[in-house]
C-alpha positions in Angstrom: 7.5 -22.7 -132.2 6.7 -21.8 -128.6 5.0 -23.9 -126.1 1.5 -22.9 -126.7 1.5 -23.4 -130.4 3.1 -26.7 -130.0 0.6 -27.6 -127.7 -2.3 -26.4 -129.9 -1.2 -28.5 -132.9 -0.5 -31.6 -130.7 -4.4 -30.9 -129.6 -5.6 -30.4 -133.2 -4.1 -33.4 -134.5 -4.8 -35.8 -131.8 -8.2 -34.5 -131.2 -9.3 -34.9 -135.0 -7.2 -38.2 -135.4 -9.5 -39.4 -132.3 -12.9 -38.3 -133.4 -11.9 -40.1 -136.9 -10.8 -43.2 -135.1 -14.5 -43.2 -133.4 -16.1 -42.8 -136.7 -14.2 -46.1 -138.1 -14.7 -48.0 -134.8 -18.6 -47.1 -135.1 -18.6 -48.1 -138.6 -16.8 -51.5 -137.6 -19.3 -52.1 -135.1 -22.3 -51.3 -137.5 -20.9 -53.4 -140.5 -17.3 -54.5 -140.8 -17.5 -55.1 -144.5 -17.7 -51.3 -144.9 -14.0 -50.9 -143.4 -12.1 -50.3 -146.8 -9.9 -48.1 -148.5 -12.6 -45.8 -149.7 -13.5 -45.4 -146.3 -10.3 -44.2 -144.8 -9.8 -41.9 -147.9 -13.3 -40.3 -146.8 -11.9 -40.0 -143.1 -8.5 -38.7 -144.1 -10.3 -36.1 -146.1 -12.6 -35.4 -143.2 -9.4 -34.9 -140.9 -7.5 -32.9 -143.4 -10.4 -30.3 -144.1 -11.4 -30.2 -140.5 -7.8 -29.2 -139.4 -7.7 -26.7 -142.3 -11.1 -24.8 -141.4 -10.4 -25.0 -137.8 -7.0 -23.5 -138.4 -8.6 -20.7 -140.6 -11.2 -20.3 -138.0 -8.6 -19.6 -135.3 -6.7 -17.2 -137.7 -9.8 -15.3 -137.7 -10.2 -15.0 -134.0 -6.9 -13.4 -133.8 -7.5 -11.1 -136.9 -10.9 -9.9 -135.2 -9.5 -9.8 -132.0 -12.2 -12.1 -130.5 -10.1 -13.2 -127.8 -10.1 -10.1 -126.0 -14.2 -9.8 -126.3 -16.5 -10.2 -123.5 -18.4 -13.5 -123.0 -22.0 -11.9 -124.0 -21.1 -10.5 -127.4 -18.7 -13.4 -128.1 -21.2 -16.3 -127.9 -23.3 -15.3 -131.0 -20.3 -14.9 -133.1 -19.0 -18.2 -132.0 -22.1 -19.9 -132.6 -22.4 -18.4 -136.3 -18.7 -18.9 -137.4 -19.0 -22.4 -136.0 -22.1 -23.0 -138.3 -20.4 -21.6 -141.3 -17.1 -23.6 -140.6 -19.3 -26.6 -140.4 -21.0 -26.1 -143.8 -17.7 -26.0 -145.3 -16.3 -29.1 -143.8 -19.4 -30.9 -144.6 -19.6 -29.9 -148.1 -16.0 -30.3 -148.7 -15.9 -33.6 -147.2 -19.0 -35.2 -148.9 -18.0 -33.6 -152.2 -14.8 -35.4 -151.9 -16.8 -38.7 -150.9 -18.9 -38.2 -154.0 -15.8 -37.9 -156.4 -14.3 -40.9 -154.7 -17.5 -42.7 -155.1 -17.8 -41.5 -158.6 -14.4 -42.8 -159.9 -15.0 -46.2 -158.2 -18.3 -46.5 -159.7 -20.2 -46.3 -156.5 -21.9 -43.2 -157.4 -24.3 -42.2 -154.7 -26.6 -39.2 -155.1 -25.8 -36.2 -152.6 -28.9 -35.4 -150.8 -30.1 -32.1 -148.8 -30.7 -34.3 -145.7 -27.2 -36.2 -145.5 -25.5 -32.7 -145.6 -27.8 -31.2 -143.1 -27.0 -33.9 -140.8 -23.5 -33.8 -141.2 -23.7 -29.9 -140.7 -25.4 -30.6 -137.5 -23.2 -32.9 -135.9 -19.9 -31.3 -137.0 -21.5 -27.6 -135.8 -22.0 -29.4 -132.3 -18.2 -30.7 -132.5 -17.1 -27.3 -133.7 -18.9 -25.6 -130.7 -17.2 -27.8 -128.5 -13.9 -27.4 -129.8 -14.3 -23.7 -129.5 -15.5 -24.0 -126.1 -12.3 -26.0 -125.1 -10.2 -23.4 -127.1 -11.6 -20.1 -125.6 -11.4 -21.9 -122.1 -8.0 -22.8 -122.6 -7.1 -19.0 -123.7 -9.0 -17.1 -121.0 -7.5 -19.7 -118.4 -3.9 -18.8 -119.7 -4.8 -15.2 -119.9 -6.1 -15.2 -116.4 -3.2 -17.0 -115.1 -0.7 -14.4 -117.0 -2.5 -11.5 -115.6 -2.5 -13.0 -112.1 1.5 -13.6 -112.4 1.9 -10.0 -113.9 0.1 -8.6 -110.9 2.2 -11.0 -108.5 5.1 -9.4 -110.1 4.0 -5.9 -110.0 3.1 -6.3 -106.5 6.5 -8.0 -105.6 8.1 -5.0 -107.4 6.2 -2.4 -105.4 6.9 -4.2 -102.3 10.5 -4.2 -103.3 10.6 -0.5 -103.7 8.6 0.2 -100.7 10.8 -2.0 -98.6 14.0 0.0 -99.9 12.4 3.3 -98.9 11.5 2.0 -95.7 15.3 0.7 -95.4 16.5 4.1 -96.3 14.4 5.7 -93.7 16.0 3.7 -90.9 19.7 4.7 -91.2 18.9 8.5 -90.5 16.7 7.4 -87.6 19.4 5.3 -86.1 22.1 8.2 -86.7 20.0 10.6 -85.2 19.3 8.7 -81.9 22.9 7.8 -81.7 24.3 11.6 -82.3 22.0 12.4 -79.7 23.6 10.0 -77.2 27.2 11.5 -78.2 26.1 15.3 -78.1 25.1 14.8 -74.1 28.4 13.8 -73.6 30.6 16.6 -75.4 30.5 19.1 -72.5 30.4 17.0 -69.7 32.7 14.1 -70.7 34.6 15.1 -74.0 37.2 11.9 -73.7 34.0 9.5 -73.8 32.5 11.5 -76.4 35.5 11.0 -78.7 35.5 7.2 -77.9 31.7 7.5 -78.7 32.4 8.9 -82.2 34.9 6.0 -82.7 32.2 3.4 -81.6 29.6 5.0 -83.7 31.7 5.2 -86.9 32.4 1.5 -86.6 28.5 1.0 -86.1 27.4 2.8 -88.9 30.0 1.2 -91.2 28.2 -2.3 -90.1 24.6 -0.9 -90.4 25.2 0.7 -93.9 26.1 -3.0 -95.0 23.1 -4.0 -93.1 20.9 -1.7 -94.7 21.2 -3.1 -98.1 20.1 -6.8 -97.3 16.3 -7.8 -97.0 17.3 -10.4 -94.1 20.0 -10.6 -91.9 21.3 -13.1 -89.5 20.1 -12.8 -85.8 23.4 -12.9 -84.4 24.4 -9.8 -86.7 21.4 -7.8 -85.5 22.1 -8.6 -81.8 26.0 -7.5 -82.3 24.8 -4.2 -83.7 22.2 -3.7 -81.1 24.8 -4.5 -78.4 27.0 -1.6 -80.0 24.3 0.6 -79.9 23.3 0.0 -76.5 26.9 0.2 -75.2 26.8 3.7 -76.8 23.9 4.7 -74.7 25.4 3.1 -71.3 28.0 5.8 -71.9 25.3 8.6 -71.7 23.2 6.7 -68.9 26.0 5.2 -66.8 24.5 3.3 -64.0 21.0 4.7 -64.9 20.9 2.1 -67.5 21.1 -1.7 -66.9 21.3 -4.3 -69.7 20.5 -7.7 -69.7 20.2 -10.3 -72.4 18.8 -14.1 -72.6 19.5 -15.4 -76.0 18.8 -18.5 -77.7 22.1 -19.2 -79.5 20.2 -21.8 -81.5 18.7 -18.8 -83.4 21.7 -17.3 -84.4 21.2 -18.4 -88.4 17.6 -17.3 -88.0 17.1 -14.4 -90.7 15.1 -11.1 -89.7 14.6 -7.8 -91.3 17.6 -5.7 -90.2 17.3 -3.0 -87.8 14.1 -4.9 -86.3 15.6 -5.3 -82.8 17.4 -2.3 -83.3 14.0 0.0 -83.5 12.8 -1.8 -80.4 15.8 -1.0 -78.5 16.0 2.6 -79.6 12.2 3.2 -78.6 12.8 1.5 -75.5 15.7 4.1 -74.7 13.6 7.1 -76.1 10.0 6.3 -74.5 11.2 4.6 -71.5 14.4 4.6 -69.8 15.3 8.7 -70.8 12.1 9.4 -69.1 13.1 7.7 -65.9 14.9 9.8 -63.3 16.5 6.8 -61.9 16.7 5.3 -65.2 15.8 1.6 -65.7 16.5 -1.8 -67.2 16.7 -3.3 -70.9 16.2 -6.8 -71.1 16.3 -8.5 -74.6 15.3 -12.2 -75.0 15.1 -14.7 -78.0 13.2 -17.9 -77.7 11.3 -20.7 -79.7 9.0 -22.9 -79.2 7.1 -25.5 -81.7 5.1 -22.7 -83.5 6.9 -19.6 -83.6 10.3 -17.7 -82.8 9.8 -14.5 -80.7 12.2 -11.6 -80.1 11.3 -9.6 -76.8 12.5 -6.3 -75.6 11.5 -5.2 -71.9 12.1 -2.1 -70.5 11.2 0.0 -67.2 8.3 2.7 -68.0 4.7 3.4 -68.6 2.9 3.4 -71.9 1.0 6.5 -72.5 -2.6 6.7 -73.2 -1.9 7.6 -76.6 1.0 5.6 -77.6 3.2 7.4 -80.2 4.7 4.8 -82.2 7.0 6.5 -84.1 8.9 6.0 -87.5 10.6 3.2 -86.2 7.7 1.0 -84.8 5.6 1.9 -87.7 8.4 1.0 -90.1 9.1 -2.5 -88.5 5.2 -3.3 -88.7 5.1 -2.4 -92.3 8.3 -4.4 -93.1 6.7 -7.5 -91.5 3.6 -7.1 -93.4 5.3 -7.0 -96.5 8.1 -9.7 -95.9 6.0 -12.1 -94.1 2.4 -11.7 -95.5 0.9 -12.2 -92.2 3.3 -14.8 -90.9 4.9 -12.1 -88.5 3.2 -9.9 -86.0 4.4 -7.3 -83.7 2.9 -6.3 -80.4 3.5 -3.6 -77.8 1.9 -4.1 -74.1 2.0 -2.9 -70.5 2.9 -5.5 -67.8 3.4 -3.9 -64.3 5.9 -1.3 -64.6 7.4 -3.1 -67.6 6.8 -2.0 -71.4 7.1 -5.4 -73.6 7.5 -5.0 -77.4 7.8 -8.4 -79.3 8.1 -9.3 -82.8 6.7 -13.1 -83.0 7.7 -15.2 -86.6 5.3 -18.1 -87.0 6.8 -21.7 -87.9 
């Protein structure tokens, strides 16, 4: 028996027994002398018939697919079936009471008024029963649908994240190969060393590309290797400085997030300057957030082309942090500052 059926039977039995207990209590308050074996026989027959007919009513709900109906066509059907069920419960209970009284020589004539009053009271009770049952069902259905939607959204997000990560490695490789290509003719020895460094770097990046989150220090190590490759190409035209909070080494971030900022700083900043410039990478923390900043020499164009790296980074932050992380790109004096902020 699954949990929903178990809960249903617990509610059925406890509900009808509680109602029967109220009947006995009301009878006792009205006249204690009426509490006898005959009353208990009538009460138990009422409980039995009520459980039987309401359970059959529930079976019909499933067979007629009423649980999938909208509220407007459902309400008149519920009223009608509650009325029919209350007639059956009232008639069978009164008939049982009549037979018990007949056997005990306490014969009492069945009257239309008594049956009508019984039908009316039980109809109201069954309407309440159905209201509780359908409310619980609709709530459970809504909750299940919500969980299914969340699961579907999570699956879609996971697929999109995987697609985004597969876009990063070719982008990273393209930029690194461009750096090496510039060295092949003018400094072949440096180009050879750069290929060795790149192979080690790619092995590390391939491992990181399979993860949703990586440690800050692992990402910083990869960025440092990348900038070392670029330093070979730019030589004294590229200055690199670091201002890192070692307490953030274990903090988890999306892979290639700092890498993308560094690549764009080289591509859109340093490479466009005749005399080169400086890249400064900083990590910091305050009471409310953790910030990663990449600052480079250069100017933002009037129409900023963010490219695949920045667009990718923004989308991944949206997917993985659901509004709790943001990306900013601003111009300050002769510096372009890109930053990722994680709210705490």
